[in-house]
C-alpha positions in Angstrom: 81.1 97.5 124.6 80.3 95.4 121.6 81.1 91.7 121.7 83.7 92.0 118.9 85.5 94.7 121.0 85.4 92.5 124.1 86.4 89.4 122.2 89.5 91.2 120.7 90.5 92.7 124.0 90.2 89.4 125.7 92.6 87.9 123.0 95.0 90.9 123.3 94.6 92.0 119.8 93.0 95.1 118.1 90.7 95.8 115.1 93.7 97.2 113.2 95.8 94.0 113.6 92.8 91.9 112.4 92.2 94.1 109.3 96.0 94.4 108.5 96.5 90.6 108.6 93.5 89.5 106.8 91.5 90.1 103.6 89.0 92.3 105.5 88.8 95.9 104.2 89.9 98.7 106.6 86.9 99.8 108.7 84.8 96.7 108.1 85.0 95.5 111.5 84.3 99.1 112.9 81.2 99.3 110.7 79.8 96.2 112.3 80.5 97.6 115.8 79.0 101.0 114.9 75.8 99.3 113.5 75.6 97.1 116.7 75.5 94.0 114.6 74.3 90.9 116.3 76.7 87.8 116.5 74.2 85.9 114.5 74.3 88.2 111.6 78.0 88.4 111.3 79.1 86.7 108.0 81.1 83.5 108.1 83.7 85.2 106.2 84.3 87.8 108.9 84.3 85.1 111.4 86.8 83.1 109.4 89.1 86.0 109.0 89.1 86.7 112.7 89.8 83.1 113.4 92.5 83.0 110.9 94.5 85.8 112.8 93.9 84.2 116.1 94.8 80.7 114.8 91.7 79.2 115.9 88.3 78.0 114.3 85.3 80.2 113.1 83.0 78.2 115.3 85.0 78.9 118.3 85.0 82.7 117.5 81.2 82.6 116.9 80.6 80.8 120.2 82.7 83.1 122.2 81.1 86.2 120.6 77.5 84.6 121.1 78.5 83.9 124.8 79.6 87.7 125.3 76.5 88.9 123.7 74.3 86.8 126.0 76.2 88.1 129.0 75.9 91.6 128.0 72.2 91.2 127.3 71.6 89.5 130.7 73.7 92.3 132.4 71.5 95.0 130.7 68.3 93.2 131.8 69.3 92.9 135.2 70.4 96.6 135.6 66.9 97.7 134.5 
């Protein structure tokens, strides 16, 4: 599961809700997930739009996504 999907699930929201309540175009978050974009490559604009919907800061969203990504990477490495 991509960190964006995990993050949204942890915050009890969906991609559709984020895109409907922000200036993000429909399908833009799904494209990031499908391309398996790393947290460090997600634009500040996207992070800000997610943060806006969740009523938090973009820095907090970035940190939580990064933490999820590191956890996923460690899990993957320990399974091998």
